[in-house]
C-alpha positions in Angstrom: -0.1 0.1 0.0 2.8 2.5 0.9 4.6 1.6 -2.3 1.5 2.6 -4.2 1.4 5.9 -2.7 5.0 6.6 -3.3 4.7 5.4 -6.9 1.7 7.8 -7.2 3.4 10.9 -5.4 6.6 10.3 -7.8 4.1 10.2 -10.9 2.4 13.5 -9.5 5.9 15.3 -9.1 7.1 14.2 -12.5 3.9 15.7 -14.2 4.0 19.0 -12.4 7.8 19.3 -13.3 7.1 18.4 -16.9 4.6 21.3 -16.9 6.9 23.8 -15.4 8.9 26.2 -17.7 12.3 26.7 -15.9 13.0 29.9 -17.9 9.4 31.3 -17.0 9.0 32.5 -20.4 5.8 32.1 -22.6 6.2 30.1 -25.8 4.5 31.7 -28.7 1.3 30.2 -29.9 1.4 28.5 -33.2 -1.6 30.3 -34.5 -0.6 33.8 -33.5 1.1 36.2 -36.2 2.7 39.5 -36.1 1.3 42.1 -38.5 4.6 43.3 -40.5 3.0 44.8 -43.5 -0.1 46.5 -44.4 -0.2 46.4 -48.1 -3.7 48.0 -48.4 -7.0 48.4 -46.4 -7.7 44.6 -46.7 -4.4 42.9 -47.2 -1.8 42.3 -44.7 1.6 40.7 -44.5 1.9 38.6 -41.3 5.0 36.8 -39.7 4.4 33.5 -38.1 6.2 32.2 -35.1 8.7 30.3 -37.3 9.3 33.4 -39.4 7.3 32.7 -42.4 5.5 35.4 -44.2 1.9 35.1 -44.9 -0.2 37.5 -47.0 -3.8 37.6 -45.8 -6.7 39.1 -47.7 -9.4 40.2 -45.1 -12.7 38.0 -45.5 -16.0 39.3 -46.4 -15.1 42.9 -46.9 -13.6 45.1 -49.5 -11.7 48.4 -49.0 -11.3 51.0 -51.5 -8.3 50.5 -53.7 -5.1 52.7 -53.0 -5.7 54.9 -56.0 -9.4 55.3 -55.3 -11.1 57.9 -52.9 -10.5 56.8 -49.2 -8.2 54.0 -50.1 -5.3 55.6 -48.5 -7.5 56.4 -45.5 -8.7 52.8 -45.4 -4.9 51.7 -45.4 -3.9 54.1 -42.5 -6.8 52.9 -40.5 -5.9 49.2 -40.8 -2.3 50.3 -40.1 -3.3 52.4 -36.9 -5.3 49.5 -35.6 -3.1 46.5 -36.1 0.4 47.3 -37.5 3.0 45.5 -35.2 0.5 43.6 -33.2 -0.3 40.1 -32.6 -3.2 38.6 -34.3 -5.1 35.3 -34.9 -6.7 34.1 -38.0 -10.2 32.6 -38.6 -10.1 30.8 -41.8 -7.7 29.3 -44.1 -9.0 29.4 -47.6 -6.8 30.6 -50.2 -8.0 33.0 -53.3 -6.6 32.9 -56.8 -3.5 34.8 -55.8 -2.7 32.5 -53.3 -3.4 34.8 -50.2 -5.0 33.4 -47.3 -8.7 34.6 -46.8 -9.6 35.1 -43.2 -11.1 37.0 -40.3 -8.2 38.8 -38.5 -8.6 39.0 -34.7 -6.3 41.1 -32.4 -5.3 39.1 -29.2 -7.8 41.4 -27.2 -10.6 40.1 -29.5 -11.0 43.0 -31.9 -12.1 41.8 -35.3 -10.2 44.0 -37.7 -12.6 43.2 -40.6 -15.6 44.4 -38.5 -13.8 47.4 -37.6 -13.2 48.5 -41.1 -16.8 48.1 -41.9 -18.1 49.8 -38.9 -15.7 52.9 -39.2 -16.9 53.3 -43.0 -13.5 52.1 -44.4 -14.9 48.9 -46.2 -17.9 47.6 -47.9 -19.4 44.1 -47.0 -18.2 42.2 -50.0 -21.7 40.7 -50.8 -20.4 38.4 -53.4 -18.6 36.5 -50.7 -20.4 37.4 -47.5 -23.8 36.7 -46.3 -23.4 38.0 -42.6 -26.4 40.0 -41.4 -24.0 41.4 -38.7 -21.7 42.9 -41.4 -24.7 44.2 -43.2 -25.9 45.9 -40.1 -22.6 47.6 -39.4 -22.3 49.0 -43.0 -25.8 50.4 -42.9 -25.0 52.1 -39.5 -21.8 53.5 -41.2 -23.8 54.8 -44.1 -26.3 56.5 -41.9 -23.8 58.2 -39.7 -21.8 59.2 -42.8 -18.6 57.4 -41.5 -15.4 57.3 -43.6 -16.1 56.7 -47.4 -20.0 57.1 -46.7 -19.1 61.0 -46.5 -18.9 60.9 -50.2 -22.6 61.1 -51.5 -21.8 58.5 -54.2 -19.1 56.2 -53.3 -17.7 53.8 -56.1 -17.5 50.3 -54.7 -13.9 48.9 -55.3 -15.1 45.8 -57.4 -16.9 48.4 -59.7 -13.7 50.6 -59.7 -11.5 47.5 -60.7 -13.9 46.6 -63.4 -14.0 50.0 -65.0 -10.4 50.2 -64.9 -10.0 47.1 -66.9 -12.4 48.4 -69.5 -10.8 50.3 -72.4 -11.5 53.9 -72.8 -14.0 55.1 -75.3 -11.5 56.8 -77.5 -9.5 53.7 -77.8 -12.4 51.8 -79.2 -12.0 53.9 -82.6 -10.5 52.2 -85.6 -6.8 52.7 -85.4 -5.2 54.5 -88.1 -3.1 52.5 -90.6 0.5 52.6 -90.3 2.2 54.5 -93.1 4.8 52.2 -94.7 7.8 53.8 -96.3 9.3 52.0 -99.5 12.2 53.0 -101.3 11.1 53.8 -104.8 13.2 53.2 -107.6 13.2 55.8 -110.1 11.4 55.0 -113.3 13.5 54.9 -116.2 12.1 56.3 -119.2 13.5 55.4 -122.7 13.2 57.6 -125.5 11.8 56.2 -128.7 
């Protein structure tokens, strides 16, 4: 009986020691990333705990393009809220450009995707989102004229991108034929 208690006590001590960290330092979590780049309002460069860079496209939202009205403001808002901070990702899909598409959450629980919509720096990307919560956030930002909603008729970024790809009206005209220069040999006339 005493031997069983001694074995149990030894096992308990080993379990406690195995759980202790002698350096008293916290090991980084595998799913926590550091924001090291803000490429635009809805695209981030993250660094994993093993120093791998990951490009993340914020899911379900679309910010104005950098060259579009409020594009730089959206990038600044994103940078102010998360640059240099630790974040977690919810979602692991990849888009056609190889970017991870995810919700980006600060370690304090703040959802960056939602903050952009709430503050008027992003649209709910309805082609990829059916979230009633995001729709409500966007509607409230519109009613309060926040961010891009100060503009009386803001252009959604998907429409801006489509218009940018289309050729301009004057380039639809038939191009003028190119002039070809030939060296003409002088005609020789013979007297009869």
